[in-house]
C-alpha positions as CSV (number, residue, x, y, z in Angstrom):
1,M,-67.0,-17.9,-21.9
2,K,-64.3,-15.7,-20.4
3,V,-64.9,-12.0,-20.5
4,R,-61.9,-9.8,-20.9
5,F,-61.9,-6.4,-19.2
6,R,-60.1,-3.5,-20.7
7,R,-59.1,-0.3,-19.0
8,V,-59.6,2.8,-21.1
9,A,-56.9,5.4,-20.9
10,S,-59.4,8.3,-20.9
11,V,-60.9,7.0,-17.7
12,E,-57.6,6.7,-15.8
13,P,-57.6,10.3,-14.5
14,M,-61.1,9.7,-13.1
15,I,-60.0,7.0,-10.7
16,N,-59.4,9.5,-7.9
17,T,-62.4,11.7,-8.9
18,P,-65.2,11.3,-6.3
19,V,-68.3,9.4,-7.3
20,R,-71.6,11.1,-6.7
21,L,-75.2,10.4,-7.3
22,R,-78.1,12.6,-8.5
23,D,-81.6,11.9,-9.7
24,V,-81.8,10.4,-13.2
25,E,-82.8,13.1,-15.7
26,Q,-84.5,12.7,-19.0
27,N,-81.3,13.8,-20.9
28,D,-79.4,10.9,-19.2
29,L,-81.5,8.3,-21.0
30,P,-79.7,8.3,-24.4
31,R,-76.4,7.6,-22.8
32,L,-77.9,5.0,-20.4
33,Y,-79.4,3.4,-23.5
34,E,-76.0,3.1,-25.1
35,F,-74.7,1.4,-21.9
36,N,-77.7,-1.1,-22.3
37,L,-76.5,-2.1,-25.7
38,D,-73.0,-3.1,-24.8
39,P,-72.4,-6.7,-25.7
40,D,-69.8,-7.3,-23.0
41,A,-72.0,-6.0,-20.3
42,N,-74.9,-8.0,-21.5
43,C,-72.7,-11.2,-21.7
44,L,-71.5,-10.6,-18.1
45,A,-75.0,-9.9,-16.7
46,L,-76.7,-12.6,-18.9
47,T,-79.2,-10.0,-20.1
48,I,-80.8,-9.2,-23.5
49,P,-80.5,-5.5,-24.5
50,R,-83.8,-3.7,-24.6
51,S,-85.0,-2.0,-27.8
52,A,-85.0,1.8,-27.7
53,D,-88.8,1.7,-27.2
54,A,-88.7,-0.9,-24.5
55,F,-85.8,0.9,-22.7
56,N,-87.6,4.2,-22.8
57,A,-90.9,2.7,-21.6
58,R,-89.2,0.9,-18.8
59,W,-87.5,4.1,-17.6
60,E,-90.7,6.1,-17.9
61,A,-92.5,3.5,-15.8
62,T,-89.6,3.4,-13.3
63,L,-89.5,7.2,-12.9
64,A,-93.3,7.4,-12.4
65,V,-93.3,5.2,-9.3
66,P,-93.0,7.5,-6.3
67,N,-91.1,5.1,-4.0
68,V,-88.5,4.2,-6.6
69,V,-85.1,5.8,-6.1
70,A,-83.4,6.2,-9.4
71,K,-79.9,7.8,-9.4
72,A,-77.4,8.7,-12.1
73,I,-73.8,7.7,-11.2
74,L,-71.4,10.5,-11.9
75,V,-67.6,10.5,-12.0
76,G,-66.6,14.1,-12.2
77,S,-68.9,15.4,-14.9
78,S,-69.2,12.1,-16.7
79,L,-72.3,9.9,-16.6
80,A,-71.0,6.5,-15.6
81,G,-74.3,4.6,-15.1
82,S,-77.3,4.3,-13.0
83,I,-78.4,2.7,-9.7
84,V,-81.9,2.1,-8.6
85,C,-83.8,0.9,-5.5
86,F,-87.3,-0.5,-6.3
87,N,-89.8,-3.0,-5.0
88,R,-90.2,-6.3,-6.9
89,D,-92.5,-9.0,-5.6
90,G,-92.6,-7.4,-2.2
91,L,-88.8,-7.1,-1.8
92,D,-86.9,-3.9,-1.8
93,E,-84.1,-4.5,-4.3
94,V,-81.1,-2.6,-5.7
95,G,-79.8,-2.8,-9.2
96,Y,-77.1,-0.9,-11.1
97,W,-75.6,-0.7,-14.6
98,L,-72.2,0.9,-15.3
99,G,-70.8,1.8,-18.6
100,K,-67.9,-0.5,-19.5
101,D,-65.4,2.3,-19.6
102,F,-65.9,2.8,-15.9
103,W,-65.5,-0.9,-14.9
104,G,-62.7,-2.0,-12.5
105,N,-62.2,1.4,-10.7
106,G,-64.4,0.8,-7.6
107,I,-67.1,3.1,-9.0
108,A,-70.0,0.6,-8.6
109,S,-69.0,-0.1,-5.0
110,S,-68.8,3.7,-4.3
111,A,-72.1,4.3,-5.9
112,L,-73.8,1.4,-4.0
113,N,-72.3,2.7,-0.7
114,L,-73.7,6.1,-1.4
115,L,-77.1,4.7,-2.2
116,L,-77.1,2.6,1.0
117,K,-76.5,5.8,3.1
118,E,-79.6,7.3,1.4
119,I,-81.8,4.2,1.7
120,Q,-82.1,3.3,5.3
121,S,-84.7,0.5,5.1
122,R,-83.5,-3.0,5.5
123,P,-83.5,-5.7,4.4
124,L,-82.4,-4.8,0.9
125,Y,-82.0,-7.5,-1.8
126,A,-80.1,-7.8,-5.1
127,R,-80.2,-10.4,-7.8
128,V,-77.2,-11.2,-10.0
129,A,-76.1,-14.0,-12.3
130,A,-74.0,-16.3,-10.1
131,S,-71.3,-16.2,-12.8
132,N,-71.0,-12.4,-12.6
133,R,-68.1,-12.4,-10.2
134,A,-67.5,-8.6,-10.5
135,S,-71.1,-7.7,-9.5
136,L,-71.1,-10.3,-6.7
137,R,-67.9,-8.7,-5.4
138,V,-69.4,-5.2,-5.4
139,L,-72.4,-6.4,-3.5
140,Q,-70.4,-8.4,-0.9
141,K,-68.0,-5.4,-0.4
142,C,-71.1,-3.4,0.5
143,G,-72.3,-5.9,3.1
144,F,-74.7,-8.1,1.0
145,V,-74.5,-11.8,1.6
146,V,-75.7,-14.6,-0.6
147,E,-79.0,-16.0,0.7
148,R,-79.5,-18.6,-2.0
149,V,-78.7,-19.5,-5.5
150,H,-81.4,-20.9,-7.8
151,V,-82.1,-21.4,-11.5
152,S,-83.9,-18.3,-12.9
153,P,-86.0,-18.9,-16.0
154,A,-85.4,-17.0,-19.2
155,T,-87.6,-13.9,-19.8
156,D,-87.6,-11.3,-22.6
157,R,-84.8,-9.5,-20.6
158,Y,-82.9,-12.2,-18.9
159,L,-81.3,-15.4,-20.0
160,E,-81.9,-18.6,-18.0
161,C,-79.1,-18.8,-15.4
162,E,-78.1,-19.6,-11.9
163,E,-79.0,-16.5,-10.1
164,A,-77.8,-15.4,-6.6
165,L,-80.2,-13.6,-4.3
166,L,-78.2,-11.5,-1.9
167,V,-79.5,-9.7,1.2
168,L,-78.3,-6.8,3.3
169,R,-79.9,-6.9,6.7
């Protein structure tokens, strides 16, 4: 399936607006939940959107872990998405989710570069559907390299897919 990207006119003036990060706040969650529901984003990431209850429970658990870094991605005064550094199965991983209106403007790459300045520990890992070329490009632009590609089984959140594990040393 080919995913078409569209550029939204209202975002155009934000292209030259600096990207910044701040801690995720409780009042960010409704907008982040809307991003979670986007069918194009879920198709690209090979994810299944969470229900409102599951989404809120996941964020509550994430924000309760002291060593998790959870940041809101801001472009000007607009919430564009979130970026997180967390430990999964003994590996420090990064993950991000950007609202579709902000795709294609270098915002994810800028946000990841900002996070990498804050998170000094290495190695860092990222997992992405191998078919998600846009996310692979973001990670590779920020210095991550593909360590391996494997079949990842389906879960309640992820579809079975070829998944790339990337590392930044």
